[in-house]
C-alpha positions in Angstrom: 100.6 101.3 125.9 97.1 102.4 124.8 96.2 105.8 123.4 92.8 107.3 124.3 90.5 107.1 121.3 92.9 105.2 119.2 90.8 102.0 119.0 87.7 104.0 118.0 89.7 105.7 115.2 91.4 102.6 114.0 88.3 100.3 114.3 89.1 96.9 112.9 90.2 98.2 109.5 94.0 98.5 109.6 96.5 95.7 108.7 100.2 95.8 109.5 102.5 94.3 106.9 106.1 93.4 107.4 108.3 91.9 104.6 111.3 90.0 105.9 114.3 88.3 104.5 116.8 86.7 106.8 115.7 88.8 109.8 115.8 86.2 112.5 117.9 88.5 114.8 115.7 91.6 114.2 112.1 90.8 113.5 111.2 90.1 117.2 111.7 93.7 118.0 109.1 95.0 115.6 106.6 92.1 116.2 106.8 92.6 119.9 106.0 96.3 119.4 103.1 95.6 117.0 101.5 92.8 119.0 101.5 94.9 122.2 99.0 97.3 120.7 95.3 96.9 120.0 95.5 99.0 116.8 95.6 96.3 114.1 93.0 94.0 112.8 95.7 91.7 111.6 99.5 91.6 111.3 101.0 89.9 108.2 104.6 88.8 107.9 105.9 87.9 104.4 108.8 85.6 104.9 110.5 86.3 101.5 112.3 83.0 101.0 114.5 83.4 104.1 117.1 80.7 104.7 117.4 81.4 108.4 114.8 81.1 111.3 112.8 84.2 110.4 109.6 82.2 109.9 110.1 80.3 113.1 110.6 83.5 115.1 107.6 85.2 113.5 105.4 82.1 114.2 106.0 82.6 118.0 103.7 85.7 117.7 100.0 85.9 117.0 100.5 87.0 113.4 99.9 85.6 110.0 103.1 84.3 108.3 103.2 83.9 104.5 106.2 81.7 103.7 107.3 82.4 100.1 109.2 79.4 98.5 111.9 81.7 97.1 113.1 85.2 97.5 111.2 87.6 95.2 112.5 90.9 96.6 111.0 93.3 99.1 108.8 95.2 96.6 107.0 92.0 95.3 106.8 90.6 98.8 105.0 93.7 99.9 102.6 93.3 97.0 101.8 89.8 98.1 101.2 91.0 101.7 98.9 93.8 100.6 96.9 91.4 98.4 96.4 89.1 101.4 95.3 92.0 103.7 91.6 92.2 104.5 91.5 95.8 105.8 90.8 99.0 104.0 94.0 100.6 105.4 97.5 99.2 105.6 100.6 100.1 107.6 104.0 98.9 106.3 107.0 98.3 108.5 110.5 97.2 107.9 111.5 94.0 109.7 114.6 95.6 111.2 113.3 98.8 112.6 114.1 99.4 116.3 112.5 101.6 118.9 109.0 101.4 117.4 106.2 102.5 119.9 102.4 102.6 119.9 102.6 106.4 119.6 104.7 106.0 116.4 102.1 103.7 114.9 99.3 106.0 115.8 101.1 109.1 114.4 101.8 107.2 111.2 98.3 105.9 110.4 95.9 108.5 112.0 96.4 111.2 109.4 95.3 108.7 106.7 92.4 107.5 108.7 91.2 111.0 109.2 91.4 111.7 105.5 94.0 114.4 105.9 96.6 112.9 103.5 96.8 110.0 101.1 100.0 108.5 102.5 102.4 109.0 105.4 106.1 108.1 105.6 107.9 107.5 108.8 111.2 109.4 109.2 113.7 107.6 111.5 115.5 109.6 114.1 119.1 110.5 112.9 119.7 113.7 114.7 118.4 117.3 114.2 120.1 118.1 110.8 119.4 114.8 109.1 115.9 114.7 110.5 115.2 118.2 109.0 116.7 117.2 105.7 114.7 113.9 105.6 111.5 115.8 106.2 112.1 118.7 103.9 114.7 117.8 101.2 115.8 114.2 100.9 113.9 111.4 99.1 111.5 109.5 101.3 113.1 106.0 101.4 111.8 104.7 104.7 109.8 101.5 104.8 107.4 102.7 107.4 104.3 103.9 105.5 100.5 104.1 105.9 97.8 104.4 103.2 94.6 102.9 101.9 95.0 99.3 100.5 93.6 100.4 97.2 96.2 103.2 97.0 99.0 100.7 97.2 97.4 98.3 94.7 97.0 101.2 92.2 100.8 101.3 91.8 101.9 99.3 88.8 103.2 96.0 90.0 105.5 95.6 87.0 107.8 98.4 88.3 108.1 96.8 91.8 111.5 95.3 91.8 114.0 94.7 94.6 113.9 97.7 97.0 112.3 100.1 94.5 108.9 100.2 96.3 109.5 103.6 97.9 110.5 105.1 94.5 107.5 103.7 92.7 105.0 104.7 95.5 106.3 108.3 95.6 106.4 108.7 91.9 102.9 107.5 91.2 101.5 109.2 94.2 102.9 112.6 93.1 101.7 111.8 89.5 98.2 111.4 90.7 98.4 114.6 92.8 98.2 112.6 96.0 99.5 113.9 99.3 102.5 112.6 101.3 103.1 113.5 104.9 106.5 112.8 106.5 106.1 111.7 110.2 109.2 111.9 112.4 109.6 108.8 114.6 111.8 109.9 117.5 114.3 107.4 118.9 113.8 104.9 116.1 116.7 103.4 114.1 117.4 100.8 111.4 120.0 98.0 111.7 122.6 98.8 109.1 123.2 96.2 106.4 126.9 96.0 107.2 126.0 94.9 110.8 123.8 92.2 109.5 126.0 90.6 106.8 129.4 92.1 107.2 131.3 95.0 105.6 131.9 93.6 102.1 128.5 92.0 101.6 126.9 95.1 103.2 128.7 97.5 100.8 127.8 95.4 97.8 124.2 95.4 99.0 124.2 99.2 99.3 125.6 99.6 95.8 123.0 97.2 94.3 120.2 99.0 96.2 121.4 102.4 95.0 121.7 101.2 91.4 118.3 99.6 91.5 116.6 102.7 92.8 118.4 104.9 90.4 117.5 102.8 87.4 113.9 102.6 88.5 113.7 106.3 89.0 115.2 107.0 85.5 112.9 104.4 83.8 109.8 105.8 85.4 110.6 109.3 84.1 111.4 108.0 80.7 108.2 105.9 80.4 105.9 108.5 82.0 
């Protein structure tokens, strides 16, 4: 699908970045969606020390794959990808998002390209009530984001641990009086951790993720 005027707006100055860890069963969905468009100058996959076939699947697409020798966590993997990007603007995607369309990508990045906001955050479709809460009340934890490359690199790397990237981005964006626009992405969803690794490991993963985010949030407010 092509959107009238999209290529002129995007030019050759937007890089898509996808961090991935053991996503052999999921990453094809997002890469198929991204490579079907003409919106991106380059698409970078950061294979974060996966022990499955994530890299092999990614390499079947016309994308750049960075194979990290060991797992360093999503936040640091994102940083590596952004450092490699050669565009002024970046668009971040989780490797396990489903239902992504060209229209979603356009809606995510175009407000930043037009200079209307400093960052956008994609809100996945979870029904009317949760969508409203996600846009107006809840913390913005989705991995789908768009911003200038220099904006991301302005966030202190030392605070980027595990899955804390969204906490760090939102904290320092707000601290610098930057603007964040939630963008509802209808008919998108994320593959739940318990479906990928099982109930026990999935629940442990959720606990670790929540603890890491909470401690990062608390530490930032203590330090700054």
